[in-house]
N, CA, C and O atoms as a GROMACS GRO file, in nm:
protein
  400
    1MET      N    1  -5.539  -9.358  -2.050
    1MET     CA    2  -5.610  -9.482  -2.023
    1MET      C    3  -5.649  -9.488  -1.875
    1MET      O    4  -5.764  -9.517  -1.842
    2LEU      N    5  -5.553  -9.460  -1.786
    2LEU     CA    6  -5.580  -9.462  -1.643
    2LEU      C    7  -5.686  -9.360  -1.608
    2LEU      O    8  -5.777  -9.389  -1.530
    3LEU      N    9  -5.676  -9.241  -1.664
    3LEU     CA   10  -5.774  -9.136  -1.636
    3LEU      C   11  -5.913  -9.180  -1.678
    3LEU      O   12  -6.010  -9.156  -1.606
    4GLY      N   13  -5.924  -9.243  -1.794
    4GLY     CA   14  -6.053  -9.292  -1.842
    4GLY      C   15  -6.113  -9.395  -1.749
    4GLY      O   16  -6.233  -9.393  -1.722
    5THR      N   17  -6.030  -9.485  -1.700
    5THR     CA   18  -6.076  -9.587  -1.607
    5THR      C   19  -6.124  -9.524  -1.477
    5THR      O   20  -6.230  -9.559  -1.425
    6LEU      N   21  -6.045  -9.430  -1.424
    6LEU     CA   22  -6.083  -9.364  -1.299
    6LEU      C   23  -6.209  -9.281  -1.316
    6LEU      O   24  -6.296  -9.282  -1.229
    7LEU      N   25  -6.219  -9.209  -1.427
    7LEU     CA   26  -6.338  -9.129  -1.451
    7LEU      C   27  -6.461  -9.216  -1.469
    7LEU      O   28  -6.570  -9.181  -1.424
    8GLY      N   29  -6.443  -9.331  -1.535
    8GLY     CA   30  -6.553  -9.425  -1.552
    8GLY      C   31  -6.606  -9.471  -1.418
    8GLY      O   32  -6.727  -9.482  -1.399
    9SER      N   33  -6.515  -9.498  -1.325
    9SER     CA   34  -6.556  -9.539  -1.191
    9SER      C   35  -6.631  -9.427  -1.121
    9SER      O   36  -6.732  -9.452  -1.054
   10ALA      N   37  -6.584  -9.304  -1.136
   10ALA     CA   38  -6.651  -9.190  -1.072
   10ALA      C   39  -6.790  -9.171  -1.130
   10ALA      O   40  -6.884  -9.141  -1.056
   11ILE      N   41  -6.804  -9.189  -1.260
   11ILE     CA   42  -6.934  -9.172  -1.324
   11ILE      C   43  -7.029  -9.282  -1.278
   11ILE      O   44  -7.147  -9.256  -1.253
   12ALA      N   45  -6.978  -9.404  -1.267
   12ALA     CA   46  -7.062  -9.514  -1.220
   12ALA      C   47  -7.110  -9.488  -1.078
   12ALA      O   48  -7.227  -9.511  -1.047
   13LEU      N   49  -7.021  -9.439  -0.992
   13LEU     CA   50  -7.061  -9.406  -0.855
   13LEU      C   51  -7.162  -9.293  -0.853
   13LEU      O   52  -7.257  -9.297  -0.776
   14ALA      N   53  -7.143  -9.193  -0.938
   14ALA     CA   54  -7.236  -9.081  -0.942
   14ALA      C   55  -7.372  -9.127  -0.991
   14ALA      O   56  -7.475  -9.082  -0.940
   15ASP      N   57  -7.374  -9.216  -1.089
   15ASP     CA   58  -7.500  -9.267  -1.140
   15ASP      C   59  -7.574  -9.341  -1.030
   15ASP      O   60  -7.696  -9.328  -1.016
   16GLU      N   61  -7.500  -9.418  -0.953
   16GLU     CA   62  -7.558  -9.491  -0.840
   16GLU      C   63  -7.612  -9.391  -0.738
   16GLU      O   64  -7.720  -9.411  -0.682
   17ASP      N   65  -7.538  -9.284  -0.715
   17ASP     CA   66  -7.577  -9.181  -0.618
   17ASP      C   67  -7.695  -9.098  -0.669
   17ASP      O   68  -7.771  -9.045  -0.588
   18ALA      N   69  -7.710  -9.087  -0.799
   18ALA     CA   70  -7.814  -9.003  -0.857
   18ALA      C   71  -7.953  -9.048  -0.815
   18ALA      O   72  -8.043  -8.965  -0.800
   19THR      N   73  -7.972  -9.176  -0.798
   19THR     CA   74  -8.104  -9.224  -0.761
   19THR      C   75  -8.145  -9.178  -0.622
   19THR      O   76  -8.264  -9.164  -0.594
   20SER      N   77  -8.047  -9.155  -0.536
   20SER     CA   78  -8.081  -9.115  -0.400
   20SER      C   79  -8.071  -8.964  -0.375
   20SER      O   80  -8.134  -8.913  -0.283
   21THR      N   81  -7.992  -8.891  -0.456
   21THR     CA   82  -7.972  -8.749  -0.428
   21THR      C   83  -8.019  -8.656  -0.538
   21THR      O   84  -8.017  -8.534  -0.520
   22GLY      N   85  -8.061  -8.706  -0.651
   22GLY     CA   86  -8.115  -8.622  -0.757
   22GLY      C   87  -8.013  -8.527  -0.815
   22GLY      O   88  -7.916  -8.572  -0.876
   23SER      N   89  -8.031  -8.397  -0.799
   23SER     CA   90  -7.950  -8.295  -0.864
   23SER      C   91  -7.805  -8.293  -0.816
   23SER      O   92  -7.721  -8.234  -0.883
   24HIS      N   93  -7.774  -8.354  -0.706
   24HIS     CA   94  -7.637  -8.353  -0.654
   24HIS      C   95  -7.543  -8.442  -0.734
   24HIS      O   96  -7.421  -8.428  -0.720
   25ALA      N   97  -7.593  -8.530  -0.816
   25ALA     CA   98  -7.509  -8.623  -0.892
   25ALA      C   99  -7.415  -8.548  -0.986
   25ALA      O  100  -7.299  -8.588  -1.001
   26VAL      N  101  -7.461  -8.443  -1.050
   26VAL     CA  102  -7.377  -8.368  -1.144
   26VAL      C  103  -7.258  -8.307  -1.071
   26VAL      O  104  -7.145  -8.315  -1.120
   27ALA      N  105  -7.281  -8.247  -0.956
   27ALA     CA  106  -7.171  -8.188  -0.878
   27ALA      C  107  -7.074  -8.296  -0.835
   27ALA      O  108  -6.953  -8.273  -0.834
   28TYR      N  109  -7.125  -8.414  -0.797
   28TYR     CA  110  -7.039  -8.523  -0.753
   28TYR      C  111  -6.944  -8.565  -0.865
   28TYR      O  112  -6.825  -8.583  -0.841
   29VAL      N  113  -6.996  -8.581  -0.987
   29VAL     CA  114  -6.913  -8.621  -1.100
   29VAL      C  115  -6.808  -8.514  -1.126
   29VAL      O  116  -6.690  -8.546  -1.146
   30LYS      N  117  -6.848  -8.388  -1.126
   30LYS     CA  118  -6.753  -8.279  -1.152
   30LYS      C  119  -6.642  -8.279  -1.047
   30LYS      O  120  -6.525  -8.267  -1.081
   31ASP      N  121  -6.678  -8.293  -0.922
   31ASP     CA  122  -6.580  -8.293  -0.814
   31ASP      C  123  -6.484  -8.412  -0.830
   31ASP      O  124  -6.362  -8.395  -0.820
   32SER      N  125  -6.538  -8.528  -0.855
   32SER     CA  126  -6.455  -8.648  -0.871
   32SER      C  127  -6.364  -8.637  -0.992
   32SER      O  128  -6.248  -8.678  -0.989
   33ALA      N  129  -6.418  -8.581  -1.099
   33ALA     CA  130  -6.338  -8.567  -1.222
   33ALA      C  131  -6.220  -8.474  -1.200
   33ALA      O  132  -6.109  -8.506  -1.242
   34ILE      N  133  -6.241  -8.362  -1.135
   34ILE     CA  134  -6.132  -8.268  -1.109
   34ILE      C  135  -6.029  -8.331  -1.016
   34ILE      O  136  -5.909  -8.322  -1.040
   35THR      N  137  -6.076  -8.394  -0.910
   35THR     CA  138  -5.985  -8.460  -0.815
   35THR      C  139  -5.902  -8.564  -0.888
   35THR      O  140  -5.781  -8.572  -0.867
   36THR      N  141  -5.964  -8.644  -0.973
   36THR     CA  142  -5.893  -8.747  -1.047
   36THR      C  143  -5.791  -8.686  -1.142
   36THR      O  144  -5.680  -8.738  -1.155
   37LYS      N  145  -5.827  -8.577  -1.209
   37LYS     CA  146  -5.733  -8.510  -1.299
   37LYS      C  147  -5.609  -8.462  -1.224
   37LYS      O  148  -5.496  -8.482  -1.269
   38VAL      N  149  -5.630  -8.399  -1.108
   38VAL     CA  150  -5.517  -8.348  -1.030
   38VAL      C  151  -5.429  -8.464  -0.984
   38VAL      O  152  -5.307  -8.457  -0.997
   39LYS      N  153  -5.490  -8.569  -0.930
   39LYS     CA  154  -5.412  -8.685  -0.882
   39LYS      C  155  -5.334  -8.750  -0.995
   39LYS      O  156  -5.219  -8.788  -0.977
   40THR      N  157  -5.396  -8.761  -1.112
   40THR     CA  158  -5.328  -8.821  -1.227
   40THR      C  159  -5.210  -8.738  -1.271
   40THR      O  160  -5.104  -8.791  -1.303
   41ARG      N  161  -5.227  -8.606  -1.274
   41ARG     CA  162  -5.117  -8.518  -1.313
   41ARG      C  163  -5.004  -8.522  -1.211
   41ARG      O  164  -4.887  -8.520  -1.249
   42LEU      N  165  -5.037  -8.528  -1.082
   42LEU     CA  166  -4.934  -8.538  -0.978
   42LEU      C  167  -4.855  -8.667  -0.997
   42LEU      O  168  -4.732  -8.667  -0.988
   43ALA      N  169  -4.924  -8.777  -1.022
   43ALA     CA  170  -4.858  -8.906  -1.041
   43ALA      C  171  -4.770  -8.905  -1.166
   43ALA      O  172  -4.662  -8.962  -1.166
   44SER      N  173  -4.817  -8.840  -1.273
   44SER     CA  174  -4.740  -8.839  -1.398
   44SER      C  175  -4.612  -8.756  -1.385
   44SER      O  176  -4.518  -8.776  -1.463
   45GLU      N  177  -4.608  -8.666  -1.289
   45GLU     CA  178  -4.487  -8.585  -1.266
   45GLU      C  179  -4.388  -8.657  -1.175
   45GLU      O  180  -4.279  -8.606  -1.150
   46HIS      N  181  -4.426  -8.775  -1.128
   46HIS     CA  182  -4.339  -8.858  -1.044
   46HIS      C  183  -4.291  -8.787  -0.919
   46HIS      O  184  -4.176  -8.801  -0.879
   47LEU      N  185  -4.379  -8.710  -0.858
   47LEU     CA  186  -4.343  -8.647  -0.731
   47LEU      C  187  -4.324  -8.758  -0.628
   47LEU      O  188  -4.409  -8.845  -0.612
   48THR      N  189  -4.213  -8.754  -0.558
   48THR     CA  190  -4.185  -8.859  -0.459
   48THR      C  191  -4.284  -8.856  -0.344
   48THR      O  192  -4.301  -8.956  -0.275
   49SER      N  193  -4.348  -8.744  -0.322
   49SER     CA  194  -4.441  -8.729  -0.211
   49SER      C  195  -4.586  -8.754  -0.250
   49SER      O  196  -4.676  -8.738  -0.167
   50VAL      N  197  -4.612  -8.794  -0.376
   50VAL     CA  198  -4.749  -8.800  -0.424
   50VAL      C  199  -4.840  -8.889  -0.339
   50VAL      O  200  -4.958  -8.859  -0.324
   51ALA      N  201  -4.787  -8.996  -0.284
   51ALA     CA  202  -4.870  -9.086  -0.203
   51ALA      C  203  -4.915  -9.020  -0.073
   51ALA      O  204  -5.014  -9.062  -0.013
   52ARG      N  205  -4.843  -8.918  -0.031
   52ARG     CA  206  -4.878  -8.851   0.094
   52ARG      C  207  -4.952  -8.720   0.073
   52ARG      O  208  -4.980  -8.649   0.170
   53ILE      N  209  -4.982  -8.686  -0.053
   53ILE     CA  210  -5.057  -8.565  -0.083
   53ILE      C  211  -5.202  -8.604  -0.112
   53ILE      O  212  -5.229  -8.685  -0.201
   54HIS      N  213  -5.293  -8.546  -0.037
   54HIS     CA  214  -5.435  -8.575  -0.052
   54HIS      C  215  -5.502  -8.461  -0.127
   54HIS      O  216  -5.470  -8.344  -0.106
   55VAL      N  217  -5.594  -8.496  -0.216
   55VAL     CA  218  -5.662  -8.398  -0.300
   55VAL      C  219  -5.812  -8.412  -0.280
   55VAL      O  220  -5.868  -8.521  -0.292
   56ASP      N  221  -5.878  -8.301  -0.251
   56ASP     CA  222  -6.023  -8.296  -0.242
   56ASP      C  223  -6.070  -8.176  -0.323
   56ASP      O  224  -6.000  -8.075  -0.332
   57THR      N  225  -6.189  -8.187  -0.381
   57THR     CA  226  -6.244  -8.078  -0.461
   57THR      C  227  -6.388  -8.052  -0.418
   57THR      O  228  -6.467  -8.145  -0.405
   58ASP      N  229  -6.421  -7.925  -0.397
   58ASP     CA  230  -6.560  -7.894  -0.362
   58ASP      C  231  -6.641  -7.870  -0.490
   58ASP      O  232  -6.586  -7.872  -0.600
   59LYS      N  233  -6.769  -7.847  -0.474
   59LYS     CA  234  -6.860  -7.834  -0.588
   59LYS      C  235  -6.831  -7.712  -0.676
   59LYS      O  236  -6.881  -7.704  -0.788
   60ASP      N  237  -6.751  -7.618  -0.626
   60ASP     CA  238  -6.720  -7.497  -0.702
   60ASP      C  239  -6.586  -7.505  -0.776
   60ASP      O  240  -6.540  -7.405  -0.831
   61GLY      N  241  -6.525  -7.622  -0.777
   61GLY     CA  242  -6.396  -7.638  -0.844
   61GLY      C  243  -6.278  -7.591  -0.761
   61GLY      O  244  -6.170  -7.568  -0.814
   62VAL      N  245  -6.297  -7.577  -0.630
   62VAL     CA  246  -6.189  -7.538  -0.540
   62VAL      C  247  -6.121  -7.665  -0.491
   62VAL      O  248  -6.185  -7.754  -0.435
   63VAL      N  249  -5.989  -7.672  -0.511
   63VAL     CA  250  -5.911  -7.789  -0.473
   63VAL      C  251  -5.842  -7.763  -0.340
   63VAL      O  252  -5.788  -7.655  -0.316
   64TRP      N  253  -5.846  -7.864  -0.253
   64TRP     CA  254  -5.783  -7.859  -0.122
   64TRP      C  255  -5.672  -7.963  -0.121
   64TRP      O  256  -5.699  -8.082  -0.133
   65LEU      N  257  -5.547  -7.918  -0.107
   65LEU     CA  258  -5.432  -8.009  -0.098
   65LEU      C  259  -5.391  -8.019   0.048
   65LEU      O  260  -5.380  -7.918   0.118
   66SER      N  261  -5.369  -8.142   0.094
   66SER     CA  262  -5.324  -8.162   0.232
   66SER      C  263  -5.227  -8.280   0.233
   66SER      O  264  -5.202  -8.342   0.130
   67GLY      N  265  -5.174  -8.309   0.350
   67GLY     CA  266  -5.077  -8.417   0.362
   67GLY      C  267  -4.938  -8.361   0.384
   67GLY      O  268  -4.921  -8.254   0.443
   68SER      N  269  -4.838  -8.435   0.336
   68SER     CA  270  -4.700  -8.391   0.357
   68SER      C  271  -4.614  -8.418   0.234
   68SER      O  272  -4.646  -8.501   0.150
   69ALA      N  273  -4.503  -8.344   0.227
   69ALA     CA  274  -4.405  -8.359   0.120
   69ALA      C  275  -4.266  -8.342   0.181
   69ALA      O  276  -4.250  -8.284   0.288
   70LYS      N  277  -4.165  -8.395   0.112
   70LYS     CA  278  -4.028  -8.392   0.165
   70LYS      C  279  -3.957  -8.260   0.144
   70LYS      O  280  -3.865  -8.226   0.218
   71THR      N  281  -4.000  -8.184   0.041
   71THR     CA  282  -3.932  -8.057   0.012
   71THR      C  283  -4.032  -7.947  -0.019
   71THR      O  284  -4.147  -7.973  -0.056
   72ARG      N  285  -3.985  -7.823  -0.003
   72ARG     CA  286  -4.069  -7.708  -0.040
   72ARG      C  287  -4.095  -7.709  -0.191
   72ARG      O  288  -4.203  -7.670  -0.236
   73GLU      N  289  -3.997  -7.753  -0.267
   73GLU     CA  290  -4.013  -7.759  -0.413
   73GLU      C  291  -4.125  -7.856  -0.450
   73GLU      O  292  -4.203  -7.826  -0.541
   74ALA      N  293  -4.135  -7.969  -0.384
   74ALA     CA  294  -4.244  -8.064  -0.411
   74ALA      C  295  -4.379  -8.002  -0.379
   74ALA      O  296  -4.477  -8.024  -0.451
   75ILE      N  297  -4.386  -7.924  -0.272
   75ILE     CA  298  -4.511  -7.856  -0.237
   75ILE      C  299  -4.545  -7.753  -0.345
   75ILE      O  300  -4.659  -7.748  -0.391
   76ARG      N  301  -4.448  -7.673  -0.384
   76ARG     CA  302  -4.472  -7.572  -0.489
   76ARG      C  303  -4.518  -7.639  -0.619
   76ARG      O  304  -4.609  -7.591  -0.686
   77GLU      N  305  -4.454  -7.750  -0.654
   77GLU     CA  306  -4.488  -7.820  -0.777
   77GLU      C  307  -4.630  -7.877  -0.770
   77GLU      O  308  -4.706  -7.868  -0.867
   78ALA      N  309  -4.667  -7.934  -0.657
   78ALA     CA  310  -4.803  -7.988  -0.641
   78ALA      C  311  -4.908  -7.878  -0.655
   78ALA      O  312  -5.010  -7.898  -0.720
   79VAL      N  313  -4.882  -7.763  -0.594
   79VAL     CA  314  -4.975  -7.650  -0.603
   79VAL      C  315  -4.983  -7.601  -0.748
   79VAL      O  316  -5.093  -7.575  -0.798
   80ALA      N  317  -4.871  -7.589  -0.815
   80ALA     CA  318  -4.869  -7.543  -0.954
   80ALA      C  319  -4.945  -7.640  -1.045
   80ALA      O  320  -5.022  -7.598  -1.132
   81ILE      N  321  -4.925  -7.769  -1.025
   81ILE     CA  322  -4.996  -7.870  -1.104
   81ILE      C  323  -5.146  -7.858  -1.082
   81ILE      O  324  -5.223  -7.860  -1.178
   82ALA      N  325  -5.188  -7.845  -0.957
   82ALA     CA  326  -5.331  -7.832  -0.928
   82ALA      C  327  -5.388  -7.707  -0.994
   82ALA      O  328  -5.496  -7.712  -1.054
   83ARG      N  329  -5.318  -7.595  -0.984
   83ARG     CA  330  -5.367  -7.468  -1.042
   83ARG      C  331  -5.381  -7.477  -1.194
   83ARG      O  332  -5.469  -7.414  -1.252
   84GLN      N  333  -5.294  -7.555  -1.258
   84GLN     CA  334  -5.294  -7.565  -1.404
   84GLN      C  335  -5.388  -7.673  -1.456
   84GLN      O  336  -5.394  -7.695  -1.577
   85THR      N  337  -5.460  -7.739  -1.368
   85THR     CA  338  -5.551  -7.846  -1.409
   85THR      C  339  -5.685  -7.788  -1.452
   85THR      O  340  -5.742  -7.702  -1.385
   86GLU      N  341  -5.735  -7.836  -1.565
   86GLU     CA  342  -5.862  -7.790  -1.619
   86GLU      C  343  -5.974  -7.807  -1.517
   86GLU      O  344  -5.988  -7.912  -1.454
   87GLY      N  345  -6.054  -7.702  -1.501
   87GLY     CA  346  -6.168  -7.706  -1.411
   87GLY      C  347  -6.141  -7.653  -1.272
   87GLY      O  348  -6.234  -7.626  -1.196
   88VAL      N  349  -6.012  -7.636  -1.238
   88VAL     CA  350  -5.976  -7.587  -1.104
   88VAL      C  351  -5.990  -7.435  -1.102
   88VAL      O  352  -5.934  -7.364  -1.185
   89LYS      N  353  -6.067  -7.387  -1.005
   89LYS     CA  354  -6.090  -7.243  -0.992
   89LYS      C  355  -5.996  -7.179  -0.889
   89LYS      O  356  -5.955  -7.064  -0.905
   90LYS      N  357  -5.961  -7.256  -0.785
   90LYS     CA  358  -5.876  -7.204  -0.678
   90LYS      C  359  -5.811  -7.323  -0.608
   90LYS      O  360  -5.866  -7.434  -0.609
   91VAL      N  361  -5.695  -7.300  -0.547
   91VAL     CA  362  -5.625  -7.406  -0.475
   91VAL      C  363  -5.593  -7.359  -0.334
   91VAL      O  364  -5.536  -7.252  -0.314
   92HIS      N  365  -5.631  -7.440  -0.235
   92HIS     CA  366  -5.594  -7.417  -0.096
   92HIS      C  367  -5.487  -7.519  -0.061
   92HIS      O  368  -5.508  -7.639  -0.080
   93ASN      N  369  -5.374  -7.473  -0.011
   93ASN     CA  370  -5.262  -7.561   0.019
   93ASN      C  371  -5.242  -7.576   0.169
   93ASN      O  372  -5.216  -7.478   0.240
   94SER      N  373  -5.254  -7.699   0.217
   94SER     CA  374  -5.225  -7.730   0.358
   94SER      C  375  -5.118  -7.838   0.368
   94SER      O  376  -5.108  -7.906   0.471
   95ILE      N  377  -5.038  -7.855   0.263
   95ILE     CA  378  -4.932  -7.956   0.263
   95ILE      C  379  -4.821  -7.907   0.356
   95ILE      O  380  -4.780  -7.792   0.350
   96THR      N  381  -4.774  -7.996   0.442
   96THR     CA  382  -4.666  -7.962   0.536
   96THR      C  383  -4.538  -8.035   0.498
   96THR      O  384  -4.541  -8.136   0.428
   97LEU      N  385  -4.425  -7.981   0.545
   97LEU     CA  386  -4.296  -8.046   0.525
   97LEU      C  387  -4.281  -8.163   0.621
   97LEU      O  388  -4.320  -8.156   0.737
   98SER      N  389  -4.223  -8.272   0.570
   98SER     CA  390  -4.202  -8.391   0.653
   98SER      C  391  -4.069  -8.454   0.616
   98SER      O  392  -4.032  -8.459   0.499
   99ASN      N  393  -3.999  -8.503   0.715
   99ASN     CA  394  -3.871  -8.571   0.692
   99ASN      C  395  -3.886  -8.722   0.680
   99ASN      O  396  -3.787  -8.792   0.663
  100ASP      N  397  -4.009  -8.772   0.689
  100ASP     CA  398  -4.032  -8.918   0.683
  100ASP      C  399  -3.995  -8.977   0.553
  100ASP      O  400  -4.009  -9.098   0.534
   0.00000   0.00000   0.00000
């Protein structure tokens, strides 16, 4: 349900963007959809660091993870979740360890 709501918002934004950018709207929806899928999966795994992990996706399905996590295991899990998400072609990990 949450994923549908988030994807609906991304599609609405892309539709709005389509009038000004033409062919770029399709890439925008794809990027937003993949980013939303990764974020949703991270949240469903209840990673304690999820609020501090940022997810971006480029037009080629490459996901960029950044931010911080409390443990190496949380970082490994976030990377594994991103890699296993439909549509993801590659994952770049820039998540750092933090004691906060």
